DRENGU-825065 format. One record per residue (C-alpha): residue number from 1; residue in three letters; x, y, z. Coordinates in steps of 0.02 Angstrom, whole numbers, plus 32768, in hexadecimal, padded with zeros to 4 digits. Example, Ala and Ser with C-alpha at 12.3 -4.5 7.8 and 13.67 -1.06 7.14 Angstrom:
ATOM   marpa   numi   east   north     up
ATOM       1    Ala   8267    7F1F   8186
ATOM       2    Ser   82AC    7FCB   8165
end
This chain:
ATOM   marpa   numi   east   north     up
ATOM       1    Met   7FFA    813E   850E
ATOM       2    Glu   803F    81D7   8492
ATOM       3    Ala   7F9F    8231   8472
ATOM       4    Leu   7F66    8232   8522
ATOM       5    Leu   8006    828E   8551
ATOM       6    Ile   800D    82EA   84AE
ATOM       7    Leu   7F36    8324   84D0
ATOM       8    Gly   7F70    8342   8591
ATOM       9    Gly   800A    83AE   8568
ATOM      10    Leu   7FA5    8410   84E9
ATOM      11    Leu   7F05    8422   854E
ATOM      12    Leu   7F88    8467   85CC
ATOM      13    Ile   7FE0    84F7   856B
ATOM      14    Leu   7F35    8524   8529
ATOM      15    Ala   7EF3    8535   85D1
ATOM      16    Gly   7F90    859B   8606
ATOM      17    Phe   7F5A    8607   8580
ATOM      18    Ile   7EBC    8647   859B
ATOM      19    Trp   7EE2    864C   8648
ATOM      20    Leu   7F74    86CE   8622
ATOM      21    Ile   7EFD    872C   85AD
ATOM      22    Ser   7E80    8718   8635
ATOM      23    Gln   7F05    877C   86BC
ATOM      24    Ala   7F21    8805   8646
ATOM      25    Phe   7E69    8836   861D
ATOM      26    Ala   7E6A    8825   86DA
ATOM      27    Thr   7EFE    8897   86D7
ATOM      28    Ser   7EAA    891A   8658
ATOM      29    Leu   7E42    8914   85AF
ATOM      30    Leu   7ED2    8942   855C
ATOM      31    Trp   7F59    88D5   85A4
ATOM      32    Gly   7EC9    884D   8566
ATOM      33    Leu   7EB0    887B   84D7
ATOM      34    Gly   7F62    8889   84B1
ATOM      35    Ser   7F8E    87DF   8503
ATOM      36    Leu   7F44    87A1   8459
ATOM      37    Leu   7FE1    87C1   8402
ATOM      38    Pro   807A    8747   842E
ATOM      39    Pro   8108    87D1   842D
ATOM      40    Leu   8072    8847   84B3
ATOM      41    Thr   804E    87A5   8509
ATOM      42    Leu   8111    877B   8539
ATOM      43    Ala   8120    8846   8565
ATOM      44    Phe   8083    8835   85DC
ATOM      45    Val   80CF    879C   8630
ATOM      46    Phe   8177    8810   864F
ATOM      47    Ser   8124    88A5   8689
ATOM      48    His   809B    883F   86F5
ATOM      49    Trp   8111    879E   8732
ATOM      50    Arg   80C2    87AB   87DC
ATOM      51    Val   8018    8772   8793
ATOM      52    Ala   803D    8714   86FD
ATOM      53    Arg   80BB    8691   8730
ATOM      54    Lys   804D    8616   877A
ATOM      55    Ala   7FF1    8609   86C0
ATOM      56    Leu   809A    862B   867E
ATOM      57    Ile   80BE    858C   86CA
ATOM      58    Leu   8028    8530   86C3
ATOM      59    Ser   8045    852F   85FD
ATOM      60    Cys   8103    8502   860E
ATOM      61    Leu   80B3    845D   867A
ATOM      62    Gly   805B    8431   85DD
ATOM      63    Val   8102    842A   8561
ATOM      64    Ile   8140    83A4   85DB
ATOM      65    Pro   80D9    82FC   8592
ATOM      66    Leu   80D0    836C   84EE
ATOM      67    Ile   816D    8337   84D8
ATOM      68    Val   8159    828A   8536
ATOM      69    Gly   80E3    8264   84C6
ATOM      70    Leu   813D    82A4   8429
ATOM      71    Ser   81D2    8252   8451
ATOM      72    Leu   8169    8194   8479
ATOM      73    Leu   810C    81C0   83C8
ATOM      74    Ala   81AB    81D9   8375
ATOM      75    Ser   81FC    8130   83BD
ATOM      76    Arg   8166    80E2   838D
ATOM      77    Asp   8107    811A   82ED
ATOM      78    Ala   8197    819C   8292
ATOM      79    Glu   8130    81A1   8207
ATOM      80    Arg   80A2    81D3   825B
ATOM      81    Leu   80F3    8250   82B7
ATOM      82    Glu   8133    8297   8219
ATOM      83    Ala   8094    828C   81B3
ATOM      84    Ile   802B    830E   8260
ATOM      85    Phe   80CF    838C   823F
ATOM      86    Ser   80B9    836D   8182
ATOM      87    Leu   800F    83A8   818A
ATOM      88    Arg   7FD2    8311   810F
ATOM      89    Trp   7F26    8309   819E
ATOM      90    Leu   7EFA    83A0   8148
ATOM      91    Pro   7E64    839B   80AE
ATOM      92    Thr   7ECB    83AB   8014
ATOM      93    His   7E70    83CB   7F7A
ATOM      94    Thr   7E9D    8335   7EFE
ATOM      95    Gln   7E78    8326   7E4E
ATOM      96    Pro   7DE7    8291   7E22
ATOM      97    Glu   7E41    81F2   7DFB
ATOM      98    Leu   7DEB    81CE   7D6B
ATOM      99    Ala   7DD8    8235   7CD6
ATOM     100    Met   7D2A    8212   7CBA
ATOM     101    Ser   7CBF    8292   7C2D
ATOM     102    Val   7C13    8233   7C15
ATOM     103    Arg   7B92    827D   7C30
ATOM     104    Gly   7AC9    8253   7C23
ATOM     105    Lys   7A1E    8221   7C84
ATOM     106    Leu   79FD    8180   7CDA
ATOM     107    Asn   7944    8163   7D00
ATOM     108    Gly   792B    821E   7CC1
ATOM     109    Arg   79A3    825D   7D52
ATOM     110    Glu   7A56    82B4   7D15
ATOM     111    Phe   7AED    8243   7D1E
ATOM     112    Ala   7B89    825C   7D23
ATOM     113    Pro   7BFD    81C9   7D74
ATOM     114    Gln   7C9C    8200   7DE3
ATOM     115    Arg   7CE2    8139   7DE9
ATOM     116    Gly   7CE2    80AF   7D6D
ATOM     117    Glu   7D4B    8005   7D5F
ATOM     118    Ile   7D2C    7F64   7CF5
ATOM     119    Ile   7D75    7EBE   7D42
ATOM     120    Asn   7D40    7E14   7D2E
ATOM     121    Gly   7CDA    7E4C   7CA3
ATOM     122    Val   7C5D    7ECC   7CF3
ATOM     123    Leu   7C67    7F79   7CD4
ATOM     124    Thr   7C26    7FED   7D4E
ATOM     125    Leu   7BF2    80A6   7D54
ATOM     126    Arg   7BDE    80E7   7DF3
ATOM     127    Glu   7B9E    8193   7E37
ATOM     128    Gly   7BA1    81B7   7EFD
ATOM     129    Gln   7C28    818D   7F7F
ATOM     130    Gly   7BAF    811B   7FF5
ATOM     131    Phe   7B83    805A   8000
ATOM     132    Phe   7B0D    8074   7F79
ATOM     133    Ala   7B30    80DC   7EF4
ATOM     134    Arg   7AB7    8163   7ED0
ATOM     135    Gln   7AC7    8149   7E35
ATOM     136    Glu   7B05    80A4   7DCD
ATOM     137    Val   7B1F    8052   7D3A
ATOM     138    Thr   7B58    7F8C   7D1F
ATOM     139    Ile   7B83    7F2A   7C88
ATOM     140    Arg   7BB0    7E7F   7C94
ATOM     141    Leu   7C04    7E3B   7C07
ATOM     142    Arg   7BEB    7DA9   7BB3
ATOM     143    Glu   7CAD    7D80   7B60
ATOM     144    Arg   7D51    7D93   7BAB
ATOM     145    Phe   7DD5    7DF5   7B6E
ATOM     146    Glu   7E61    7E38   7B78
ATOM     147    Gly   7EC8    7EED   7B4C
ATOM     148    Ala   7E49    7F63   7ADF
ATOM     149    Leu   7D92    7F41   7ADF
ATOM     150    Arg   7D1F    7F74   7A4F
ATOM     151    Met   7C6D    7F40   7A58
ATOM     152    Asp   7BD8    7F87   7A04
ATOM     153    Val   7B37    7F44   7A18
ATOM     154    Leu   7A8A    7F6C   79D6
ATOM     155    Pro   79C2    7F77   79FC
ATOM     156    Asp   79B8    7EE3   7973
ATOM     157    Asp   7A37    7E77   79BF
ATOM     158    Ile   7A1B    7DBB   79E1
ATOM     159    Gly   7A76    7D47   7A3E
ATOM     160    Thr   7ADD    7D5F   7AE5
ATOM     161    Leu   7AE7    7DF6   7B01
ATOM     162    Pro   7B48    7E75   7B93
ATOM     163    Glu   7AC0    7E7D   7C36
ATOM     164    Val   7AB0    7F2D   7C51
ATOM     165    Glu   7A6E    7F65   7CFA
ATOM     166    Ile   7A2C    8016   7D42
ATOM     167    Ala   7A26    804A   7DED
ATOM     168    Trp   79EF    80DD   7E53
ATOM     169    Leu   79D8    810E   7F0B
ATOM     170    Ser   793D    8194   7F1E
ATOM     171    Gln   793E    81F1   7FB8
ATOM     172    Asp   78C5    81AD   801C
ATOM     173    Gln   7907    8117   8005
ATOM     174    Gln   7984    80AE   804D
ATOM     175    Leu   7997    8019   7FDD
ATOM     176    Pro   79C0    8048   7F23
ATOM     177    Glu   7938    8016   7E9B
ATOM     178    Ser   7982    7FC3   7DEC
ATOM     179    Arg   7966    7F81   7D48
ATOM     180    Arg   79A6    7EEE   7CDE
ATOM     181    Leu   79A5    7EC7   7C26
ATOM     182    Asp   7A04    7E62   7B9F
ATOM     183    Arg   79D3    7EB7   7B0C
ATOM     184    Gly   7996    7F35   7AB5
ATOM     185    Tyr   7A04    7FB8   7ACF
ATOM     186    Thr   7A86    8001   7A73
ATOM     187    Leu   7B39    8000   7AC5
ATOM     188    His   7BDA    802F   7A6C
ATOM     189    Leu   7C87    8023   7AD2
ATOM     190    Asp   7D3A    8043   7A90
ATOM     191    Leu   7DB9    8041   7B30
ATOM     192    Gln   7E6F    803D   7B0C
ATOM     193    Pro   7EDE    8006   7BAB
ATOM     194    Val   7F42    8079   7C02
ATOM     195    Ala   7FD1    8066   7C77
ATOM     196    Pro   7FD6    802B   7CF1
ATOM     197    Asn   7F1E    7FE9   7D16
ATOM     198    Lys   7E96    8047   7CAF
ATOM     199    Leu   7E31    8042   7C18
ATOM     200    Arg   7E02    80DB   7BC4
ATOM     201    Gly   7D8F    8112   7B27
ATOM     202    Asp   7CEC    8127   7ADF
ATOM     203    Phe   7C4E    80E2   7B43
ATOM     204    His   7B8F    8108   7AFA
ATOM     205    Leu   7B06    80C0   7B44
ATOM     206    Val   7A50    80D6   7B0E
ATOM     207    Leu   79B3    8062   7B7A
ATOM     208    Pro   7902    805E   7B20
ATOM     209    Pro   789C    80E9   7B4C
ATOM     210    Gln   784B    80B0   7BEC
ATOM     211    Phe   78EB    80B0   7C3F
ATOM     212    Glu   791C    816C   7C10
ATOM     213    Thr   79C6    8142   7C17
ATOM     214    Ser   7A45    8175   7B9F
ATOM     215    Leu   7AF8    818E   7BB3
ATOM     216    Thr   7B91    81C9   7B59
ATOM     217    Gly   7C3D    8208   7B52
ATOM     218    Val   7CFF    81D8   7B90
ATOM     219    Val   7D22    8152   7C2D
ATOM     220    Glu   7DA8    812E   7C6A
ATOM     221    Leu   7D94    807A   7CD8
ATOM     222    Tyr   7DFB    8013   7D4B
ATOM     223    Thr   7E35    7F6F   7D33
ATOM     224    Asp   7E4F    7F36   7DE6
ATOM     225    Arg   7E55    7F77   7E92
ATOM     226    Leu   7EFF    7FB4   7E94
ATOM     227    Arg   7F17    8065   7EAB
ATOM     228    Tyr   7FD1    80BC   7E69
ATOM     229    Leu   802C    8146   7EA4
ATOM     230    Asp   80D1    818F   7E50
ATOM     231    Gly   80D1    80E5   7DE1
ATOM     232    Gln   80D6    8085   7E80
ATOM     233    Val   8050    8007   7EC7
ATOM     234    Asp   7FED    8075   7F4B
ATOM     235    Arg   7FF5    8012   7FE4
ATOM     236    Arg   7F90    8080   803D
ATOM     237    His   7EE6    8053   7FE5
ATOM     238    Asp   7E76    7FD8   803A
ATOM     239    Ser   7E31    7F57   7FB8
ATOM     240    Arg   7E70    7EAE   7FAA
ATOM     241    Asp   7EC9    7E9D   7F27
ATOM     242    Thr   7F3B    7F2F   7F82
ATOM     243    Val   7F4B    7E9B   8019
ATOM     244    Val   7F7D    7E11   7F90
ATOM     245    Phe   7FFB    7E6B   7F3B
ATOM     246    Val   8058    7EAA   7FDE
ATOM     247    Ile   8063    7DEE   800D
ATOM     248    Glu   8098    7DAE   7F74
ATOM     249    Asp   811F    7E45   7F6B
ATOM     250    Tyr   8151    7DFD   8023
ATOM     251    Leu   814D    7D55   7FE5
ATOM     252    Gln   81B1    7D7B   7F46
ATOM     253    Arg   8235    7DE1   7FB2
ATOM     254    Arg   8234    7D4B   802A
ATOM     255    His   826F    7CE1   7FBB
ATOM     256    Ala   82CF    7D40   7F53
ATOM     257    Ser   8270    7CEE   7EBC
ATOM     258    Arg   81E2    7D38   7E4D
ATOM     259    Gln   81AA    7C90   7E38
ATOM     260    Val   810A    7CAC   7ED2
ATOM     261    Thr   8052    7C8C   7E98
ATOM     262    Leu   7FD7    7C98   7F28
ATOM     263    Glu   7F65    7C1C   7F27
ATOM     264    Thr   7ED6    7C3C   7FA4
ATOM     265    Val   7EB1    7CD2   800C
ATOM     266    Pro   7E4F    7CD3   8091
ATOM     267    Thr   7DB0    7D6B   8099
ATOM     268    Phe   7DBD    7DEE   80FD
ATOM     269    Thr   7D80    7E96   812F
ATOM     270    Leu   7DB9    7F40   80F3
ATOM     271    Pro   7DC6    7FBC   814C
ATOM     272    Ala   7E37    7F76   81C3
ATOM     273    Asp   7EDD    7FAE   822C
ATOM     274    Glu   7F22    7EF5   823E
ATOM     275    Leu   7F02    7E47   81DB
ATOM     276    Glu   7F28    7D90   8200
ATOM     277    Leu   7F2A    7D27   816D
ATOM     278    Asp   7F4D    7C72   8157
ATOM     279    Val   7F8A    7C5B   808D
ATOM     280    Gln   7FCB    7BFA   8014
ATOM     281    Ala   8035    7BF7   7F95
ATOM     282    Gln   80B8    7BA2   7F0A
ATOM     283    Ile   8154    7BD6   7F1E
ATOM     284    Lys   81CA    7B9C   7E9F
ATOM     285    Gly   813F    7AFD   7E6D
ATOM     286    Glu   8140    7AD6   7F2A
ATOM     287    Arg   8090    7AF8   7F8F
ATOM     288    Gln   80B3    7B39   8041
ATOM     289    Thr   8040    7B9A   80B7
ATOM     290    Phe   8074    7C3C   8108
ATOM     291    Ser   8021    7C93   81B8
ATOM     292    Leu   8033    7D2C   81AA
ATOM     293    Arg   800D    7DDC   81ED
ATOM     294    Leu   7FE5    7E7E   819B
ATOM     295    Gly   7FE8    7F1E   81E5
ATOM     296    Lys   7FBA    7FCF   8191
ATOM     297    Ser   8028    8074   81C8
ATOM     298    Glu   8044    810E   8178
ATOM     299    Gln   80A1    80BD   80DA
ATOM     300    Gly   8016    8052   80C5
ATOM     301    Trp   8001    7F8D   80E1
ATOM     302    Gln   808E    7F28   80FE
ATOM     303    Val   80C7    7E7D   813D
ATOM     304    Lys   80EC    7E87   8205
ATOM     305    Gly   81AC    7E52   8210
ATOM     306    Asp   81C3    7E6D   8155
ATOM     307    Asp   8273    7E95   8159
ATOM     308    Tyr   82C7    7E5B   80A5
ATOM     309    Pro   831B    7EC4   802B
ATOM     310    Pro   82CB    7EF1   7F7A
ATOM     311    Leu   82B5    7E65   7EFE
ATOM     312    Ala   832A    7E92   7E5B
ATOM     313    Glu   82D0    7E68   7DC8
ATOM     314    Ser   835A    7E0F   7D89
ATOM     315    Val   8360    7D89   7E18
ATOM     316    Asp   82F3    7CF6   7DBA
ATOM     317    Ala   8352    7D40   7CFD
ATOM     318    Val   83FD    7D17   7D69
ATOM     319    Val   83DA    7C88   7DB1
ATOM     320    Ser   8398    7C2D   7CFE
ATOM     321    Ala   844C    7C95   7CAD
ATOM     322    Arg   84A5    7C37   7D1D
ATOM     323    Lys   8455    7B8A   7D08
ATOM     324    Thr   8477    7B9E   7C49
ATOM     325    Thr   851B    7BD2   7C67
ATOM     326    Glu   853F    7B31   7CBE
ATOM     327    Ala   84E6    7ACC   7C49
ATOM     328    Val   853C    7B1B   7BA2
ATOM     329    Asn   85DE    7B07   7C01
ATOM     330    Ala   85DA    7A51   7C41
ATOM     331    Glu   865A    7A0F   7BE2
ATOM     332    Thr   86E3    7A9F   7C2A
ATOM     333    Pro   874E    7A6F   7CB5
ATOM     334    Pro   8713    7A9F   7D68
ATOM     335    Ser   879E    7B01   7D93
ATOM     336    Ser   8763    7B83   7D1A
ATOM     337    Leu   869D    7B7B   7D59
ATOM     338    Asp   86AF    7B50   7E1E
ATOM     339    Arg   86C5    7BEB   7EA1
ATOM     340    Arg   86F7    7B5B   7F23
ATOM     341    Leu   87AE    7B5A   7EDC
ATOM     342    Arg   87D7    7C17   7F1F
ATOM     343    Phe   8751    7C3C   7F8E
ATOM     344    Ser   8781    7C8A   8043
ATOM     345    Met   8736    7D22   80BA
ATOM     346    Glu   8796    7D9E   8070
ATOM     347    Gln   873F    7D66   7FCD
ATOM     348    Val   868E    7D76   8021
ATOM     349    Leu   86A6    7E0D   8073
ATOM     350    Arg   86F6    7E63   7FBA
ATOM     351    Asn   8673    7E29   7F4B
ATOM     352    Pro   85DF    7DF7   7FA9
ATOM     353    Gly   857F    7DFF   7F17
ATOM     354    Arg   85D5    7D77   7EA8
ATOM     355    Tyr   859D    7D03   7F3D
ATOM     356    Gln   84E8    7D37   7F52
ATOM     357    His   845C    7C9F   7F65
ATOM     358    Leu   84FE    7C2C   7F60
ATOM     359    Leu   84EE    7B8B   7FEA
ATOM     360    Met   8576    7BB7   807D
ATOM     361    Arg   85AC    7B6C   811C
ATOM     362    Ala   85E5    7BCB   81B3
ATOM     363    His   862A    7B9A   8239
ATOM     364    Thr   863C    7BFC   82C7
ATOM     365    Glu   86CE    7C00   8371
ATOM     366    Arg   8632    7BD4   83CD
ATOM     367    Gly   8623    7B2B   8375
ATOM     368    Gly   8585    7B71   8319
ATOM     369    Val   855B    7B2A   8276
ATOM     370    Ala   8509    7BA5   81F9
ATOM     371    Glu   84C9    7B69   814F
ATOM     372    Gly   845C    7BB0   80CA
ATOM     373    Arg   845D    7C2F   8041
ATOM     374    Phe   84C8    7CD0   804B
ATOM     375    Gly   8460    7D5F   8035
ATOM     376    Gly   84E6    7DE3   8037
ATOM     377    Leu   8535    7E62   80B9
ATOM     378    Asp   84D8    7EBD   813D
ATOM     379    Ser   84DC    7F71   815C
ATOM     380    Glu   8563    7F3E   81EC
ATOM     381    Gly   85D4    7ED2   8178
ATOM     382    Asn   857B    7E3F   81BE
ATOM     383    Leu   856A    7D9D   814D
ATOM     384    Ile   84B0    7D84   812E
ATOM     385    Ile   8488    7CDA   8122
ATOM     386    Arg   83D2    7C8D   8104
ATOM     387    Arg   8393    7BBE   8116
ATOM     388    Val   82D5    7B96   80E4
ATOM     389    Ile   82AB    7B20   817D
ATOM     390    Arg   8211    7A9D   8170
ATOM     391    Gly   8171    7B1A   815F
ATOM     392    Pro   813D    7BB0   812A
ATOM     393    Gly   81EA    7BFF   8193
ATOM     394    Glu   82AC    7C4D   8168
ATOM     395    Ala   832B    7C46   81E5
ATOM     396    Thr   8399    7CCC   81D3
ATOM     397    Tyr   8444    7CE4   821D
ATOM     398    Asn   84C3    7D83   8222
ATOM     399    Leu   8575    7D4D   824C
ATOM     400    Ala   85FB    7DB4   826C
ATOM     401    Pro   868D    7D89   8205
ATOM     402    Gly   86FE    7D9E   82AA
ATOM     403    Glu   868E    7D00   82EF
ATOM     404    Ile   869F    7CAC   8254
ATOM     405    Val   8745    7C1A   8261
ATOM     406    Leu   8711    7BC7   81C9
ATOM     407    Leu   86A7    7BFA   8128
ATOM     408    Glu   8676    7B79   809F
ATOM     409    Leu   863B    7B8D   7FFD
ATOM     410    Val   85BE    7AE6   7FD5
ATOM     411    Glu   858F    7AFC   7F24
ATOM     412    Pro   85FE    7B44   7E8A
end
């Protein structure tokens, strides 16, 4: 709806301007040429008001739906409006993602790959952006590795060796041709980890003469399908790894713990604007199922309804330290450790961080009782109490201090 209003307003403004220019040309050739410049256009309007007023009124009518459309867009998707005015939709020249300097021939043709990855033991160098690469080299490693990777294979080597596959797409073909071999070639790899998710180093591959393939240089390879921007995961990148990262981050913040392990995530197709997924995860050792809706905005993928605060890096460390302190001081008199002795509403409002994640019970003036973990204070000073309910859910209570008649701290 907003797009139609904005487009309609722009068309009316453009139609009024074209009509105004035609009226200027009808008056005289000099006025017509001069009205193409904005200052002289205004001069024509003032000096020939009777002729120009209808065209000017038409343009002014176009301003109304334009403003209404922009207002609706700002209220529904402010980031998209900001992107429009900041001209982020214009094409820009970007630097290559990977520093590739490997060169050579593949099947007798020049080969200069722009993309590379090594995921699940499969190294891929690819040239071309289509579904099928124009040219591609795939090396399937037989052994798992962690960190750096160094490997040397000679033509006379025997045993279980990596499988090498080359593929190319000719101009008169719709499907690529490929060749495979598992011995008789020369391969040298010396790759070192580069934070956060790359390997970089020397690459050298020579196949038997009939394959007309020889490559050498320095390669840079992704080790997963996450992309990073300013040190943070780029949520705008369409990949399964990005969606899994978003779900994991959401569950960690939702349960205020990093003890979250995704077990099953169903298959889905990208690119997409929305996803509905049923996932299983281990939350602090307990298996749970979650039905999640994800959407993609200007900022990237996010779970619908996600308003949980960022998870502190030391949440689990604080919990662990608290348990250790309690164990060490088990013989200490309870009065020195029990925070319930001096607990009050004023103490919570004065120092909410001291009671973070502790179990509380709030009795309201309406007779209700809200029991759960204390989540701090919101922007309006209300107490946040979270309670995990049966199944994949959580109830959040936002209670104003004035409506609480009794606040109890259930645990020390």
